TIRO-2110 file (N, C-alpha, C; in Angstrom, 1 decimal):
// TIRO-2110
28.7, -3.6, -1.6, N, 1, A
28.0, -4.9, -1.7, CA, 1, A
29.0, -6.0, -2.0, C, 1, A
30.0, -5.7, -2.9, N, 2, A
31.0, -6.7, -3.2, CA, 2, A
31.8, -7.2, -2.0, C, 2, A
32.2, -6.2, -1.2, N, 3, A
32.9, -6.5, 0.1, CA, 3, A
32.0, -7.3, 1.0, C, 3, A
30.8, -6.9, 1.1, N, 4, A
29.8, -7.7, 2.0, CA, 4, A
29.7, -9.1, 1.6, C, 4, A
29.6, -9.4, 0.3, N, 5, A
29.5, -10.7, -0.3, CA, 5, A
30.8, -11.5, 0.0, C, 5, A
31.9, -10.9, -0.2, N, 6, A
33.2, -11.6, 0.0, CA, 6, A
33.3, -12.0, 1.5, C, 6, A
33.0, -11.1, 2.4, N, 7, A
33.1, -11.4, 3.8, CA, 7, A
32.1, -12.4, 4.2, C, 7, A
30.9, -12.4, 3.6, N, 8, A
29.8, -13.4, 3.9, CA, 8, A
30.3, -14.7, 3.5, C, 8, A
30.8, -14.8, 2.3, N, 9, A
31.3, -16.1, 1.8, CA, 9, A
32.4, -16.6, 2.7, C, 9, A
33.4, -15.8, 3.1, N, 10, A
34.4, -16.2, 4.0, CA, 10, A
33.9, -16.8, 5.3, C, 10, A
32.9, -16.0, 5.9, N, 11, A
32.3, -16.4, 7.2, CA, 11, A
31.6, -17.8, 7.1, C, 11, A
30.8, -17.9, 6.0, N, 12, A
30.1, -19.2, 5.8, CA, 12, A
31.1, -20.3, 5.6, C, 12, A
32.1, -20.1, 4.8, N, 13, A
33.1, -21.2, 4.5, CA, 13, A
33.8, -21.6, 5.8, C, 13, A
34.1, -20.7, 6.7, N, 14, A
34.8, -21.0, 7.9, CA, 14, A
34.0, -21.4, 9.1, C, 14, A
32.7, -21.4, 9.0, N, 15, A
31.8, -21.6, 10.1, CA, 15, A
31.5, -23.0, 10.4, C, 15, A
31.9, -24.0, 9.6, N, 16, A
31.7, -25.4, 9.9, CA, 16, A
30.2, -25.8, 9.9, C, 16, A
29.8, -26.4, 11.0, N, 17, A
28.4, -26.9, 11.0, CA, 17, A
27.4, -25.8, 11.1, C, 17, A
27.8, -24.6, 11.4, N, 18, A
26.9, -23.4, 11.5, CA, 18, A
26.7, -22.8, 10.1, C, 18, A
27.5, -23.2, 9.1, N, 19, A
27.4, -22.7, 7.7, CA, 19, A
26.0, -22.7, 7.2, C, 19, A
25.2, -23.7, 7.3, N, 20, A
23.9, -23.7, 6.7, CA, 20, A
23.0, -22.6, 7.4, C, 20, A
23.2, -22.4, 8.7, N, 21, A
22.4, -21.4, 9.4, CA, 21, A
22.8, -20.0, 8.9, C, 21, A
24.1, -19.7, 8.7, N, 22, A
24.6, -18.4, 8.2, CA, 22, A
24.1, -18.2, 6.8, C, 22, A
24.1, -19.3, 6.0, N, 23, A
23.6, -19.2, 4.6, CA, 23, A
22.1, -18.8, 4.6, C, 23, A
21.3, -19.4, 5.4, N, 24, A
19.9, -19.1, 5.5, CA, 24, A
19.7, -17.7, 5.9, C, 24, A
20.5, -17.2, 6.9, N, 25, A
20.4, -15.9, 7.4, CA, 25, A
20.8, -14.9, 6.2, C, 25, A
21.8, -15.3, 5.4, N, 26, A
22.2, -14.5, 4.3, CA, 26, A
21.0, -14.3, 3.3, C, 26, A
20.2, -15.3, 3.2, N, 27, A
19.0, -15.2, 2.3, CA, 27, A
18.1, -14.1, 2.9, C, 27, A
17.9, -14.1, 4.2, N, 28, A
17.0, -13.1, 4.9, CA, 28, A
17.5, -11.7, 4.7, C, 28, A
18.9, -11.5, 4.9, N, 29, A
19.4, -10.1, 4.9, CA, 29, A
19.8, -9.7, 3.5, C, 29, A
19.7, -10.5, 2.5, N, 30, A
20.1, -10.2, 1.1, CA, 30, A
19.2, -9.1, 0.6, C, 30, A
18.0, -9.0, 1.0, N, 31, A
17.1, -8.0, 0.5, CA, 31, A
17.4, -6.6, 1.0, C, 31, A
18.1, -6.5, 2.1, N, 32, A
18.6, -5.2, 2.6, CA, 32, A
19.7, -4.6, 1.7, C, 32, A
20.5, -5.5, 1.2, N, 33, A
21.6, -5.1, 0.3, CA, 33, A
21.3, -5.3, -1.2, C, 33, A
20.0, -5.5, -1.5, N, 34, A
19.6, -5.6, -2.9, CA, 34, A
20.4, -6.7, -3.7, C, 34, A
20.7, -7.8, -3.0, N, 35, A
21.4, -8.9, -3.7, CA, 35, A
20.3, -9.8, -4.3, C, 35, A
20.4, -10.1, -5.6, N, 36, A
19.4, -11.0, -6.3, CA, 36, A
19.4, -12.4, -5.7, C, 36, A
18.2, -13.0, -5.7, N, 37, A
18.0, -14.3, -5.2, CA, 37, A
18.8, -15.3, -6.0, C, 37, A
18.9, -15.0, -7.3, N, 38, A
19.7, -15.9, -8.2, CA, 38, A
21.2, -16.0, -7.7, C, 38, A
21.8, -14.9, -7.3, N, 39, A
23.1, -14.9, -6.8, CA, 39, A
23.3, -15.8, -5.6, C, 39, A
22.4, -15.6, -4.6, N, 40, A
22.5, -16.3, -3.3, CA, 40, A
22.3, -17.8, -3.6, C, 40, A
21.4, -18.2, -4.4, N, 41, A
21.2, -19.6, -4.8, CA, 41, A
22.4, -20.2, -5.5, C, 41, A
23.0, -19.4, -6.3, N, 42, A
24.3, -19.8, -7.0, CA, 42, A
25.4, -20.1, -5.9, C, 42, A
25.4, -19.2, -5.0, N, 43, A
26.4, -19.3, -3.9, CA, 43, A
26.1, -20.6, -3.1, C, 43, A
24.8, -20.9, -2.9, N, 44, A
24.5, -22.2, -2.2, CA, 44, A
25.0, -23.4, -2.9, C, 44, A
24.8, -23.4, -4.3, N, 45, A
25.3, -24.5, -5.1, CA, 45, A
26.8, -24.6, -5.0, C, 45, A
27.5, -23.5, -5.0, N, 46, A
29.0, -23.5, -4.9, CA, 46, A
29.5, -24.0, -3.6, C, 46, A
28.8, -23.6, -2.5, N, 47, A
29.2, -23.9, -1.2, CA, 47, A
28.8, -25.3, -0.7, C, 47, A
27.6, -25.7, -1.0, N, 48, A
27.0, -26.9, -0.4, CA, 48, A
26.7, -28.0, -1.4, C, 48, A
26.8, -27.7, -2.7, N, 49, A
26.3, -28.7, -3.7, CA, 49, A
24.9, -28.5, -4.1, C, 49, A
24.4, -29.2, -5.1, N, 50, A
23.1, -29.0, -5.5, CA, 50, A
22.0, -29.4, -4.5, C, 50, A
22.1, -30.6, -3.9, N, 51, A
21.1, -31.1, -3.0, CA, 51, A
21.0, -30.2, -1.8, C, 51, A
22.1, -30.1, -1.0, N, 52, A
22.0, -29.4, 0.2, CA, 52, A
21.8, -27.9, 0.0, C, 52, A
22.5, -27.4, -1.1, N, 53, A
22.3, -25.9, -1.4, CA, 53, A
20.8, -25.6, -1.8, C, 53, A
20.2, -26.5, -2.5, N, 54, A
18.8, -26.3, -2.8, CA, 54, A
17.9, -26.4, -1.6, C, 54, A
18.2, -27.3, -0.7, N, 55, A
17.4, -27.4, 0.6, CA, 55, A
17.6, -26.2, 1.4, C, 55, A
18.8, -25.7, 1.6, N, 56, A
19.0, -24.5, 2.4, CA, 56, A
18.4, -23.3, 1.7, C, 56, A
18.4, -23.2, 0.4, N, 57, A
17.8, -22.1, -0.3, CA, 57, A
16.3, -22.1, -0.2, C, 57, A
15.7, -23.3, -0.2, N, 58, A
14.2, -23.4, 0.0, CA, 58, A
13.9, -22.9, 1.4, C, 58, A
14.6, -23.3, 2.4, N, 59, A
14.4, -22.8, 3.8, CA, 59, A
14.6, -21.3, 3.8, C, 59, A
15.7, -20.8, 3.2, N, 60, A
16.0, -19.4, 3.3, CA, 60, A
14.9, -18.6, 2.6, C, 60, A
14.5, -19.0, 1.4, N, 61, A
13.5, -18.3, 0.7, CA, 61, A
12.1, -18.3, 1.4, C, 61, A
11.8, -19.4, 2.0, N, 62, A
10.6, -19.4, 2.9, CA, 62, A
10.7, -18.5, 4.1, C, 62, A
11.9, -18.4, 4.6, N, 63, A
12.1, -17.5, 5.8, CA, 63, A
12.0, -16.1, 5.3, C, 63, A
12.5, -15.7, 4.1, N, 64, A
12.3, -14.4, 3.6, CA, 64, A
10.9, -14.0, 3.4, C, 64, A
10.1, -15.0, 2.9, N, 65, A
8.7, -14.7, 2.7, CA, 65, A
8.0, -14.5, 4.1, C, 65, A
8.4, -15.3, 5.1, N, 66, A
7.8, -15.2, 6.4, CA, 66, A
8.1, -13.9, 7.0, C, 66, A
9.3, -13.4, 6.9, N, 67, A
9.7, -12.1, 7.4, CA, 67, A
8.9, -11.0, 6.7, C, 67, A
8.8, -11.1, 5.4, N, 68, A
8.0, -10.2, 4.6, CA, 68, A
6.6, -10.1, 5.1, C, 68, A
6.0, -11.2, 5.4, N, 69, A
4.6, -11.3, 5.9, CA, 69, A
4.4, -10.3, 7.1, C, 69, A
5.4, -10.4, 8.0, N, 70, A
5.3, -9.6, 9.2, CA, 70, A
5.7, -8.1, 9.0, C, 70, A
6.6, -8.0, 8.0, N, 71, A
7.2, -6.7, 7.7, CA, 71, A
6.1, -5.7, 7.2, C, 71, A
5.3, -6.3, 6.3, N, 72, A
4.2, -5.4, 5.7, CA, 72, A
3.2, -5.0, 6.7, C, 72, A
3.0, -5.7, 7.8, N, 73, A
2.1, -5.3, 8.9, CA, 73, A
2.8, -4.2, 9.7, C, 73, A
4.1, -4.3, 9.9, N, 74, A
4.8, -3.3, 10.7, CA, 74, A
5.0, -2.0, 10.0, C, 74, A
5.2, -2.1, 8.6, N, 75, A
5.5, -0.9, 7.8, CA, 75, A
4.5, -0.9, 6.6, C, 75, A
3.3, -0.3, 6.8, N, 76, A
2.3, -0.3, 5.7, CA, 76, A
2.8, 0.3, 4.4, C, 76, A
3.8, 1.2, 4.5, N, 77, A
4.4, 1.8, 3.3, CA, 77, A
5.0, 0.8, 2.3, C, 77, A
5.6, -0.2, 2.9, N, 78, A
6.2, -1.3, 2.1, CA, 78, A
5.2, -2.0, 1.3, C, 78, A
4.1, -2.3, 2.0, N, 79, A
2.9, -3.0, 1.3, CA, 79, A
2.4, -2.1, 0.2, C, 79, A
2.3, -0.8, 0.4, N, 80, A
1.8, 0.1, -0.6, CA, 80, A
2.7, 0.1, -1.9, C, 80, A
4.0, 0.1, -1.6, N, 81, A
4.9, 0.1, -2.8, CA, 81, A
4.8, -1.2, -3.6, C, 81, A
4.8, -2.4, -2.9, N, 82, A
4.7, -3.6, -3.6, CA, 82, A
3.4, -3.8, -4.2, C, 82, A
2.3, -3.3, -3.6, N, 83, A
1.0, -3.4, -4.2, CA, 83, A
0.9, -2.5, -5.5, C, 83, A
1.6, -1.4, -5.5, N, 84, A
1.6, -0.6, -6.7, CA, 84, A
2.3, -1.3, -7.8, C, 84, A
3.4, -2.0, -7.5, N, 85, A
4.1, -2.8, -8.5, CA, 85, A
3.2, -3.9, -9.0, C, 85, A
2.5, -4.5, -8.1, N, 86, A
1.6, -5.6, -8.4, CA, 86, A
0.5, -5.1, -9.4, C, 86, A
-0.1, -4.0, -9.1, N, 87, A
-1.1, -3.4, -10.0, CA, 87, A
-0.6, -3.1, -11.4, C, 87, A
0.7, -2.7, -11.5, N, 88, A
1.2, -2.4, -12.8, CA, 88, A
1.5, -3.7, -13.6, C, 88, A
1.9, -4.8, -12.9, N, 89, A
2.2, -6.0, -13.6, CA, 89, A
1.0, -6.9, -13.8, C, 89, A
0.2, -7.0, -12.8, N, 90, A
-1.0, -7.9, -12.8, CA, 90, A
-2.3, -7.0, -12.6, C, 90, A
-3.3, -7.4, -13.3, N, 91, A
-4.6, -6.8, -13.1, CA, 91, A
-5.2, -7.3, -11.8, C, 91, A
-6.0, -6.5, -11.1, N, 92, A
-6.6, -6.9, -9.9, CA, 92, A
-7.5, -8.1, -10.0, C, 92, A
-8.2, -8.2, -11.2, N, 93, A
-9.1, -9.3, -11.3, CA, 93, A
-8.4, -10.6, -11.8, C, 93, A
-7.1, -10.5, -12.1, N, 94, A
-6.4, -11.6, -12.6, CA, 94, A
-6.1, -12.6, -11.5, C, 94, A
-6.4, -13.9, -11.7, N, 95, A
-6.1, -14.9, -10.6, CA, 95, A
-5.0, -15.8, -11.1, C, 95, A
-3.9, -15.8, -10.3, N, 96, A
-2.8, -16.7, -10.6, CA, 96, A
-2.9, -18.0, -10.0, C, 96, A
-2.5, -19.1, -10.7, N, 97, A
-2.5, -20.4, -10.1, CA, 97, A
-1.1, -20.6, -9.4, C, 97, A
-1.0, -21.7, -8.6, N, 98, A
0.2, -22.0, -7.9, CA, 98, A
1.4, -22.3, -8.9, C, 98, A
1.1, -23.1, -9.9, N, 99, A
2.2, -23.3, -10.9, CA, 99, A
2.7, -22.0, -11.6, C, 99, A
1.7, -21.0, -11.8, N, 100, A
2.1, -19.7, -12.4, CA, 100, A
3.0, -19.0, -11.4, C, 100, A
2.7, -19.0, -10.2, N, 101, A
3.5, -18.3, -9.2, CA, 101, A
4.9, -19.0, -9.1, C, 101, A
5.0, -20.3, -9.3, N, 102, A
6.3, -21.0, -9.3, CA, 102, A
7.1, -20.5, -10.4, C, 102, A
6.5, -20.4, -11.6, N, 103, A
7.2, -19.9, -12.8, CA, 103, A
7.6, -18.4, -12.6, C, 103, A
6.8, -17.6, -12.0, N, 104, A
7.1, -16.2, -11.7, CA, 104, A
8.3, -16.1, -10.8, C, 104, A
8.4, -17.0, -9.9, N, 105, A
9.6, -17.0, -9.0, CA, 105, A
10.9, -17.4, -9.7, C, 105, A
10.7, -18.1, -10.8, N, 106, A
11.9, -18.5, -11.6, CA, 106, A
12.4, -17.3, -12.5, C, 106, A
11.5, -16.4, -12.8, N, 107, A
11.9, -15.2, -13.6, CA, 107, A
12.7, -14.2, -12.9, C, 107, A
14.0, -14.0, -13.2, N, 108, A
14.8, -13.2, -12.5, CA, 108, A
14.4, -11.7, -12.5, C, 108, A
13.6, -11.3, -13.5, N, 109, A
13.2, -9.8, -13.5, CA, 109, A
11.9, -9.5, -12.8, C, 109, A
11.3, -10.6, -12.2, N, 110, A
10.0, -10.4, -11.5, CA, 110, A
10.4, -10.2, -10.0, C, 110, A
10.0, -9.1, -9.4, N, 111, A
10.3, -8.9, -8.0, CA, 111, A
9.8, -10.0, -7.1, C, 111, A
10.7, -10.5, -6.2, N, 112, A
10.5, -11.6, -5.3, CA, 112, A
9.2, -11.4, -4.5, C, 112, A
9.1, -10.2, -4.0, N, 113, A
8.0, -9.9, -3.0, CA, 113, A
6.6, -9.7, -3.7, C, 113, A
6.6, -9.6, -5.0, N, 114, A
5.4, -9.5, -5.8, CA, 114, A
4.6, -10.7, -5.6, C, 114, A
5.2, -11.9, -5.7, N, 115, A
4.6, -13.1, -5.5, CA, 115, A
4.2, -13.3, -4.0, C, 115, A
5.0, -12.8, -3.1, N, 116, A
4.7, -12.9, -1.7, CA, 116, A
3.5, -12.1, -1.4, C, 116, A
3.3, -10.9, -1.9, N, 117, A
2.2, -10.1, -1.7, CA, 117, A
0.9, -10.8, -2.2, C, 117, A
1.0, -11.4, -3.4, N, 118, A
-0.1, -12.1, -4.0, CA, 118, A
-0.5, -13.2, -3.1, C, 118, A
0.4, -14.0, -2.6, N, 119, A
0.1, -15.1, -1.7, CA, 119, A
-0.6, -14.6, -0.4, C, 119, A
-0.1, -13.4, 0.1, N, 120, A
-0.7, -12.9, 1.3, CA, 120, A
-2.2, -12.5, 1.0, C, 120, A
-2.5, -12.0, -0.2, N, 121, A
-3.8, -11.6, -0.5, CA, 121, A
-4.8, -12.7, -0.8, C, 121, A
-4.2, -13.9, -1.1, N, 122, A
-5.0, -15.0, -1.5, CA, 122, A
-5.1, -16.1, -0.5, C, 122, A
-4.4, -16.0, 0.6, N, 123, A
-4.4, -17.0, 1.7, CA, 123, A
-5.1, -16.4, 2.9, C, 123, A
-5.7, -17.3, 3.7, N, 124, A
-6.5, -16.9, 4.9, CA, 124, A
-5.6, -16.6, 6.1, C, 124, A
-4.5, -17.3, 6.3, N, 125, A
-3.7, -17.1, 7.5, CA, 125, A
-2.2, -17.3, 7.2, C, 125, A
-1.4, -17.1, 8.3, N, 126, A
0.0, -17.2, 8.1, CA, 126, A
0.5, -18.6, 7.8, C, 126, A
-0.2, -19.6, 8.4, N, 127, A
0.2, -21.0, 8.1, CA, 127, A
0.0, -21.4, 6.7, C, 127, A
-1.1, -21.0, 6.1, N, 128, A
-1.4, -21.3, 4.7, CA, 128, A
-0.4, -20.6, 3.8, C, 128, A
-0.2, -19.3, 4.2, N, 129, A
0.8, -18.5, 3.4, CA, 129, A
2.2, -19.1, 3.4, C, 129, A
2.6, -19.5, 4.6, N, 130, A
4.0, -20.1, 4.7, CA, 130, A
4.1, -21.4, 3.9, C, 130, A
3.0, -22.2, 4.0, N, 131, A
3.0, -23.5, 3.2, CA, 131, A
3.1, -23.2, 1.7, C, 131, A
2.3, -22.3, 1.2, N, 132, A
2.4, -22.0, -0.2, CA, 132, A
3.7, -21.3, -0.6, C, 132, A
4.2, -20.5, 0.3, N, 133, A
5.5, -19.8, 0.1, CA, 133, A
6.6, -20.9, -0.1, C, 133, A
6.5, -21.9, 0.8, N, 134, A
7.5, -23.0, 0.7, CA, 134, A
7.4, -23.7, -0.7, C, 134, A
6.2, -24.0, -1.1, N, 135, A
6.0, -24.7, -2.4, CA, 135, A
6.5, -23.8, -3.5, C, 135, A
6.2, -22.5, -3.5, N, 136, A
6.6, -21.6, -4.6, CA, 136, A
8.1, -21.4, -4.6, C, 136, A
8.8, -21.6, -3.5, N, 137, A
10.2, -21.4, -3.4, CA, 137, A
11.0, -22.6, -3.9, C, 137, A
10.4, -23.7, -4.1, N, 138, A
11.1, -24.9, -4.6, CA, 138, A
11.8, -24.7, -6.0, C, 138, A
11.0, -24.3, -7.0, N, 139, A
11.6, -24.2, -8.3, CA, 139, A
12.8, -23.3, -8.4, C, 139, A
12.8, -22.0, -7.9, N, 140, A
13.9, -21.2, -8.1, CA, 140, A
15.1, -21.7, -7.3, C, 140, A
14.9, -22.3, -6.1, N, 141, A
16.0, -22.8, -5.3, CA, 141, A
16.7, -23.9, -6.1, C, 141, A
16.0, -24.8, -6.6, N, 142, A
16.6, -26.0, -7.3, CA, 142, A
17.2, -25.5, -8.6, C, 142, A
16.5, -24.8, -9.5, N, 143, A
17.0, -24.4, -10.8, CA, 143, A
18.3, -23.5, -10.6, C, 143, A
18.2, -22.4, -9.8, N, 144, A
19.3, -21.5, -9.6, CA, 144, A
20.5, -22.2, -9.0, C, 144, A
20.2, -23.1, -8.1, N, 145, A
21.4, -23.7, -7.4, CA, 145, A
22.1, -24.7, -8.3, C, 145, A
21.3, -25.5, -9.0, N, 146, A
21.9, -26.5, -9.9, CA, 146, A
22.4, -26.0, -11.2, C, 146, A
21.6, -25.1, -11.8, N, 147, A
21.9, -24.7, -13.2, CA, 147, A
22.3, -23.2, -13.2, C, 147, A
22.5, -22.6, -12.1, N, 148, A
22.8, -21.2, -12.0, CA, 148, A
24.0, -20.8, -12.8, C, 148, A
25.1, -21.5, -12.8, N, 149, A
26.3, -21.1, -13.5, CA, 149, A
26.0, -21.2, -15.0, C, 149, A
25.2, -22.2, -15.5, N, 150, A
24.9, -22.3, -16.9, CA, 150, A
24.0, -21.1, -17.3, C, 150, A
23.0, -20.8, -16.5, N, 151, A
22.1, -19.7, -16.8, CA, 151, A
22.8, -18.3, -16.8, C, 151, A
23.7, -18.2, -15.9, N, 152, A
24.5, -17.0, -15.7, CA, 152, A
25.4, -16.7, -16.9, C, 152, A
25.9, -17.8, -17.5, N, 153, A
26.9, -17.6, -18.5, CA, 153, A
26.3, -17.8, -19.9, C, 153, A
25.0, -17.9, -20.0, N, 154, A
24.4, -18.1, -21.3, CA, 154, A
24.6, -16.8, -22.2, C, 154, A
24.8, -17.0, -23.5, N, 155, A
24.8, -15.8, -24.3, CA, 155, A
23.5, -15.1, -24.4, C, 155, A
23.4, -14.0, -24.9, N, 156, A
22.2, -13.2, -25.0, CA, 156, A
21.1, -14.0, -25.6, C, 156, A
21.4, -14.7, -26.7, N, 157, A
20.3, -15.5, -27.4, CA, 157, A
19.8, -16.5, -26.5, C, 157, A
20.6, -17.2, -25.8, N, 158, A
20.2, -18.3, -24.8, CA, 158, A
19.3, -17.7, -23.7, C, 158, A
19.7, -16.5, -23.2, N, 159, A
18.9, -15.9, -22.2, CA, 159, A
17.5, -15.5, -22.7, C, 159, A
17.4, -15.0, -23.9, N, 160, A
16.1, -14.6, -24.5, CA, 160, A
15.3, -15.8, -24.7, C, 160, A
15.9, -16.9, -25.2, N, 161, A
15.1, -18.2, -25.4, CA, 161, A
14.6, -18.7, -24.1, C, 161, A
15.4, -18.6, -23.0, N, 162, A
15.0, -19.1, -21.7, CA, 162, A
13.8, -18.2, -21.2, C, 162, A
13.9, -16.9, -21.4, N, 163, A
12.8, -16.0, -20.9, CA, 163, A
11.5, -16.3, -21.7, C, 163, A
11.6, -16.5, -23.0, N, 164, A
10.5, -16.9, -23.8, CA, 164, A
9.9, -18.2, -23.3, C, 164, A
10.7, -19.2, -23.0, N, 165, A
10.2, -20.5, -22.5, CA, 165, A
9.5, -20.3, -21.2, C, 165, A
10.0, -19.5, -20.3, N, 166, A
9.3, -19.2, -19.0, CA, 166, A
8.0, -18.5, -19.2, C, 166, A
8.0, -17.6, -20.2, N, 167, A
6.7, -16.8, -20.5, CA, 167, A
5.7, -17.8, -21.0, C, 167, A
6.1, -18.7, -21.9, N, 168, A
5.1, -19.7, -22.4, CA, 168, A
4.6, -20.6, -21.3, C, 168, A
5.5, -21.0, -20.4, N, 169, A
5.0, -21.8, -19.2, CA, 169, A
4.0, -21.0, -18.4, C, 169, A
4.3, -19.7, -18.2, N, 170, A
3.4, -18.9, -17.4, CA, 170, A
2.0, -18.8, -18.1, C, 170, A
2.0, -18.7, -19.4, N, 171, A
0.7, -18.6, -20.1, CA, 171, A
0.0, -20.0, -20.1, C, 171, A
0.8, -21.0, -20.2, N, 172, A
0.2, -22.4, -20.2, CA, 172, A
-0.5, -22.7, -18.9, C, 172, A
0.0, -22.3, -17.8, N, 173, A
-0.5, -22.6, -16.5, CA, 173, A
-1.6, -21.6, -16.0, C, 173, A
-2.0, -20.7, -16.8, N, 174, A
-3.1, -19.7, -16.4, CA, 174, A
-4.4, -20.5, -16.2, C, 174, A
-5.3, -19.9, -15.4, N, 175, A
-6.6, -20.5, -15.2, CA, 175, A
-7.3, -20.5, -16.6, C, 175, A
-8.0, -21.6, -16.8, N, 176, A
-8.8, -21.8, -18.0, CA, 176, A
-10.1, -21.2, -17.8, C, 176, A
-10.5, -20.3, -18.8, N, 177, A
-11.9, -19.7, -18.7, CA, 177, A
-12.7, -20.2, -19.9, C, 177, A
-13.9, -20.5, -19.5, N, 178, A
-14.9, -20.9, -20.5, CA, 178, A
-16.1, -20.0, -20.4, C, 178, A
-16.6, -19.7, -21.6, N, 179, A
-17.8, -18.8, -21.6, CA, 179, A
-18.9, -19.6, -22.2, C, 179, A
-20.1, -19.5, -21.6, N, 180, A
-21.3, -20.1, -22.1, CA, 180, A
-22.1, -19.1, -22.8, C, 180, A
-22.5, -19.4, -24.0, N, 181, A
-23.4, -18.5, -24.7, CA, 181, A
-24.7, -19.3, -25.1, C, 181, A
-25.8, -18.8, -24.7, N, 182, A
-27.0, -19.5, -25.1, CA, 182, A
-27.3, -19.5, -26.6, C, 182, A
-28.1, -20.4, -27.0, N, 183, A
-28.4, -20.5, -28.4, CA, 183, A
-29.1, -19.3, -28.9, C, 183, A
-30.0, -18.8, -28.1, N, 184, A
-30.8, -17.6, -28.5, CA, 184, A
-29.9, -16.4, -28.5, C, 184, A
-29.0, -16.3, -27.5, N, 185, A
-28.1, -15.2, -27.4, CA, 185, A
-27.1, -15.1, -28.6, C, 185, A
-26.7, -16.3, -29.1, N, 186, A
-25.8, -16.4, -30.2, CA, 186, A
-26.4, -15.9, -31.5, C, 186, A
-27.7, -16.3, -31.7, N, 187, A
-28.3, -16.0, -32.9, CA, 187, A
-29.3, -14.7, -32.8, C, 187, A
-29.1, -14.0, -31.7, N, 188, A
-30.0, -12.8, -31.5, CA, 188, A
-29.7, -11.8, -32.5, C, 188, A
-30.8, -11.1, -33.0, N, 189, A
-30.6, -10.1, -34.0, CA, 189, A
-30.1, -8.8, -33.3, C, 189, A
-29.3, -8.1, -34.0, N, 190, A
-28.8, -6.8, -33.5, CA, 190, A
-29.9, -5.8, -33.6, C, 190, A
-30.0, -5.0, -32.5, N, 191, A
-31.0, -3.9, -32.5, CA, 191, A
-30.3, -2.6, -32.8, C, 191, A
-30.8, -1.8, -33.7, N, 192, A
-30.2, -0.6, -34.1, CA, 192, A
-31.0, 0.6, -33.7, C, 192, A
END
């Protein structure tokens, strides 16, 4: 993997105006080599700067989601594995909001395609899925590209504080539930 990354970096640096295209393709093939999203976005900030690197990462992450959309239809086993992961992490009846999915994409320990599968299950067609994938890809692309070095070099305490902050954001953006209880139901006598 290290050799692949070194060669990829060299090719991107030497490719001139094709560098953004190669970088976006690197986003797509990174999942084959189990390279974390965080690392590729860091690389984008190093090569292109915060603004351009974020833009290319957003396009690359959206392309990864688009490829995943078609991949699960070609290989149903992939969908089963990600669905099993989703069931372990999220309950089937739990409904995520778009801001929650954005926060989940920021969490480095949450599988990237977990959110993609959830988007697939909650959207009607590929166009809506791609639009929402684009929106959900914005926060990690910007944060990892611009602050990736800082996050990567944080001491353990800083990392724990950051994860707690993301968890609080995740809980804050959950759908609000209200329960109505009738007056008679509230004061009903218990039957024994």
